[in-house]
C-alpha positions as a Markdown table, in Angstrom:
| # | Residue | x | y | z |
|---|---|---|---|---|
| 1 | Unk | 26.0 | -4.8 | -18.1 |
| 2 | Unk | 23.8 | -3.4 | -15.3 |
| 3 | Unk | 20.6 | -5.2 | -14.5 |
| 4 | Unk | 17.3 | -3.5 | -14.2 |
| 5 | Unk | 14.8 | -4.8 | -11.7 |
| 6 | Unk | 11.9 | -3.2 | -13.6 |
| 7 | Unk | 9.8 | -5.6 | -15.5 |
| 8 | Unk | 10.2 | -5.7 | -19.3 |
| 9 | Unk | 7.3 | -4.6 | -21.4 |
| 10 | Unk | 7.0 | -8.1 | -22.8 |
| 11 | Unk | 6.7 | -9.6 | -19.3 |
| 12 | Unk | 4.7 | -12.8 | -18.9 |
| 13 | Unk | 1.5 | -12.8 | -16.8 |
| 14 | Unk | 1.5 | -11.5 | -13.3 |
| 15 | Unk | 2.2 | -14.9 | -11.8 |
| 16 | Unk | 3.9 | -18.0 | -13.1 |
| 17 | Unk | 2.2 | -21.3 | -12.2 |
| 18 | Unk | 4.7 | -21.8 | -9.4 |
| 19 | Unk | 4.2 | -18.3 | -8.0 |
| 20 | Unk | 0.4 | -18.7 | -8.2 |
| 21 | Unk | 0.7 | -21.9 | -6.2 |
| 22 | Unk | 2.8 | -20.2 | -3.6 |
| 23 | Unk | 0.5 | -17.2 | -3.5 |
| 24 | Unk | -2.5 | -19.5 | -3.0 |
| 25 | Unk | -0.8 | -21.6 | -0.4 |
| 26 | Unk | 0.6 | -19.0 | 2.0 |
| 27 | Unk | -1.2 | -17.6 | 4.9 |
| 28 | Unk | 0.3 | -14.2 | 4.1 |
| 29 | Unk | -2.2 | -13.9 | 1.2 |
| 30 | Unk | -5.0 | -14.1 | 3.8 |
| 31 | Unk | -3.2 | -11.6 | 6.0 |
| 32 | Unk | -2.9 | -9.1 | 3.2 |
| 33 | Unk | -6.6 | -9.8 | 2.2 |
| 34 | Unk | -7.6 | -8.8 | 5.8 |
| 35 | Unk | -5.3 | -5.9 | 6.3 |
| 36 | Unk | -5.9 | -4.1 | 2.9 |
| 37 | Unk | -9.6 | -3.5 | 3.5 |
| 38 | Unk | -9.0 | -2.7 | 7.2 |
| 39 | Unk | -6.5 | -0.1 | 6.2 |
| 40 | Unk | -8.9 | 1.3 | 3.7 |
| 41 | Unk | -11.7 | 1.7 | 6.3 |
| 42 | Unk | -9.2 | 3.3 | 8.7 |
| 43 | Unk | -8.1 | 5.6 | 5.9 |
| 44 | Unk | -11.7 | 6.7 | 5.1 |
| 45 | Unk | -12.5 | 7.4 | 8.7 |
| 46 | Unk | -9.2 | 9.3 | 9.2 |
| 47 | Unk | -9.7 | 11.3 | 5.9 |
| 48 | Unk | -13.1 | 12.4 | 7.2 |
| 49 | Unk | -11.6 | 13.5 | 10.5 |
| 50 | Unk | -8.7 | 15.4 | 8.8 |
| 51 | Unk | -11.1 | 17.2 | 6.5 |
| 52 | Unk | -13.4 | 18.0 | 9.4 |
| 53 | Unk | -10.5 | 19.5 | 11.3 |
| 54 | Unk | -9.3 | 21.5 | 8.2 |
| 55 | Unk | -12.8 | 23.0 | 7.6 |
| 56 | Unk | -13.9 | 23.5 | 11.2 |
| 57 | Unk | -10.8 | 23.7 | 13.3 |
| 58 | Unk | -12.3 | 21.0 | 15.6 |
| 59 | Unk | -11.2 | 17.5 | 16.3 |
| 60 | Unk | -7.4 | 17.9 | 16.0 |
| 61 | Unk | -6.6 | 15.3 | 18.6 |
| 62 | Unk | -8.8 | 12.6 | 17.1 |
| 63 | Unk | -7.7 | 13.4 | 13.6 |
| 64 | Unk | -4.1 | 13.1 | 14.8 |
| 65 | Unk | -4.7 | 9.8 | 16.4 |
| 66 | Unk | -6.4 | 8.5 | 13.4 |
| 67 | Unk | -3.4 | 9.4 | 11.2 |
| 68 | Unk | -1.0 | 7.7 | 13.7 |
| 69 | Unk | -3.2 | 4.5 | 13.7 |
| 70 | Unk | -3.4 | 4.6 | 9.8 |
| 71 | Unk | 0.4 | 4.9 | 9.7 |
| 72 | Unk | 0.8 | 2.0 | 12.1 |
| 73 | Unk | -1.5 | -0.2 | 10.0 |
| 74 | Unk | 0.4 | 1.0 | 6.9 |
| 75 | Unk | 3.7 | -0.2 | 8.4 |
| 76 | Unk | 2.1 | -3.5 | 9.3 |
| 77 | Unk | 0.8 | -4.1 | 5.8 |
| 78 | Unk | 4.1 | -3.1 | 4.3 |
| 79 | Unk | 6.0 | -5.6 | 6.5 |
| 80 | Unk | 3.6 | -8.4 | 5.9 |
| 81 | Unk | 3.4 | -7.5 | 2.2 |
| 82 | Unk | 7.2 | -7.8 | 2.0 |
| 83 | Unk | 7.0 | -11.2 | 3.6 |
| 84 | Unk | 4.3 | -12.2 | 1.2 |
| 85 | Unk | 6.4 | -11.0 | -1.8 |
| 86 | Unk | 9.4 | -13.0 | -0.5 |
| 87 | Unk | 7.2 | -16.2 | -0.2 |
| 88 | Unk | 5.6 | -15.7 | -3.6 |
| 89 | Unk | 8.4 | -14.2 | -5.7 |
| 90 | Unk | 11.6 | -14.9 | -3.7 |
| 91 | Unk | 12.4 | -11.3 | -2.9 |
| 92 | Unk | 11.2 | -9.0 | -0.2 |
| 93 | Unk | 10.5 | -6.0 | -2.5 |
| 94 | Unk | 10.7 | -5.0 | -6.1 |
| 95 | Unk | 9.7 | -8.3 | -7.7 |
| 96 | Unk | 9.1 | -7.6 | -11.4 |
| 97 | Unk | 5.4 | -8.2 | -11.1 |
| 98 | Unk | 5.0 | -5.6 | -8.4 |
| 99 | Unk | 8.0 | -3.4 | -9.1 |
| 100 | Unk | 6.1 | -0.1 | -9.7 |
| 101 | Unk | 3.6 | -0.8 | -6.9 |
| 102 | Unk | 6.6 | -1.2 | -4.5 |
| 103 | Unk | 8.3 | 1.9 | -5.9 |
| 104 | Unk | 5.2 | 4.0 | -5.2 |
| 105 | Unk | 4.7 | 2.3 | -1.8 |
| 106 | Unk | 8.0 | 3.7 | -0.8 |
| 107 | Unk | 6.7 | 7.2 | -1.5 |
| 108 | Unk | 3.6 | 6.4 | 0.5 |
| 109 | Unk | 5.7 | 5.2 | 3.4 |
| 110 | Unk | 8.0 | 8.2 | 3.2 |
| 111 | Unk | 5.2 | 10.7 | 3.4 |
| 112 | Unk | 3.5 | 8.9 | 6.3 |
| 113 | Unk | 6.8 | 8.7 | 8.1 |
| 114 | Unk | 7.5 | 12.4 | 7.5 |
| 115 | Unk | 4.1 | 13.1 | 9.1 |
| 116 | Unk | 5.1 | 11.0 | 12.2 |
| 117 | Unk | 8.5 | 12.7 | 12.4 |
| 118 | Unk | 6.9 | 16.2 | 12.0 |
| 119 | Unk | 4.3 | 15.4 | 14.6 |
| 120 | Unk | 6.7 | 14.1 | 17.3 |
| 121 | Unk | 9.3 | 16.8 | 16.7 |
| 122 | Unk | 6.9 | 19.7 | 16.5 |
| 123 | Unk | 8.3 | 20.7 | 13.1 |
| 124 | Unk | 5.0 | 21.7 | 11.7 |
| 125 | Unk | 1.9 | 23.5 | 12.9 |
| 126 | Unk | -1.3 | 21.5 | 13.2 |
| 127 | Unk | -2.8 | 22.7 | 9.9 |
| 128 | Unk | 0.5 | 22.0 | 8.0 |
| 129 | Unk | 0.5 | 18.5 | 9.6 |
| 130 | Unk | -3.0 | 17.8 | 8.3 |
| 131 | Unk | -2.0 | 19.0 | 4.8 |
| 132 | Unk | 1.0 | 16.7 | 4.9 |
| 133 | Unk | -1.4 | 13.9 | 6.0 |
| 134 | Unk | -3.6 | 14.7 | 3.0 |
| 135 | Unk | -0.5 | 14.4 | 0.7 |
| 136 | Unk | 0.3 | 11.1 | 2.3 |
| 137 | Unk | -3.3 | 10.0 | 1.8 |
| 138 | Unk | -3.3 | 11.1 | -1.9 |
| 139 | Unk | -0.3 | 8.8 | -2.5 |
| 140 | Unk | -2.0 | 6.0 | -0.6 |
| 141 | Unk | -5.0 | 6.3 | -2.9 |
| 142 | Unk | -2.8 | 6.1 | -6.0 |
| 143 | Unk | -1.0 | 3.1 | -4.5 |
| 144 | Unk | -4.3 | 1.4 | -3.6 |
| 145 | Unk | -5.5 | 1.8 | -7.2 |
| 146 | Unk | -2.2 | 0.3 | -8.5 |
| 147 | Unk | -2.8 | -2.7 | -6.2 |
| 148 | Unk | -6.5 | -3.1 | -7.3 |
| 149 | Unk | -5.3 | -3.1 | -10.9 |
| 150 | Unk | -2.9 | -5.9 | -10.0 |
| 151 | Unk | -5.7 | -7.9 | -8.4 |
| 152 | Unk | -7.8 | -7.4 | -11.5 |
| 153 | Unk | -4.9 | -8.5 | -13.7 |
| 154 | Unk | -4.4 | -11.6 | -11.6 |
| 155 | Unk | -8.1 | -12.5 | -11.9 |
| 156 | Unk | -8.0 | -11.9 | -15.6 |
| 157 | Unk | -4.9 | -14.1 | -15.9 |
| 158 | Unk | -6.6 | -16.8 | -13.8 |
| 159 | Unk | -9.7 | -16.7 | -16.0 |
| 160 | Unk | -7.6 | -16.9 | -19.1 |
| 161 | Unk | -5.7 | -19.8 | -17.8 |
| 162 | Unk | -8.9 | -21.7 | -17.0 |
| 163 | Unk | -10.4 | -21.2 | -20.5 |
| 164 | Unk | -10.4 | -24.4 | -22.6 |
| 165 | Unk | -7.8 | -24.2 | -25.4 |
C-alpha cells in the first residue's frame, strides 16, 4: 500500500515533546528566527522598488538587484530551514507538521529561480521580469502566512501543554 507523506487530518499537535525539545535546543531555530524577518524586510524594500519601476519606468537596476538579493536570502532560508527540519523532525523536507508549507515553498523557490534564469538568459523583457518577480512575491506572501500560522499553532500548543490539568 503506498504511503502518503501528507499529515492525516487527525494528526497530533505540531510538535511532539521530543520534537519540541530538539526545536528549542538547536541553533537552527535561532538562524530561522533571524533570517525570516530579515527576508521579510528585504521583500518589502524590493516590492517597493519593483512597484516603483512598474509605475514610473525608473530604477530597473536597483529593483533587479533587490530581487536577486531577495532570491539569495530565500535560498539561504530554504537550506537552513531544511537543516532545521532534519534536526527537529528527522527529514530534510515534507515532515508531516510542515508538509503543505514545504510544498508551497517549492512553488516559491521555482518562481524565484525562474526569475533568475530569465534574467540571466535574457528570456524576458524588463517589464515581464518584474511581473514574474511579483508572481514570485505573491507566492512568498502566501508561504509566509502559512509559516506564521504554524508559529501561532506552536504557541497555542505550548500554552495548552502548560495549562494545569
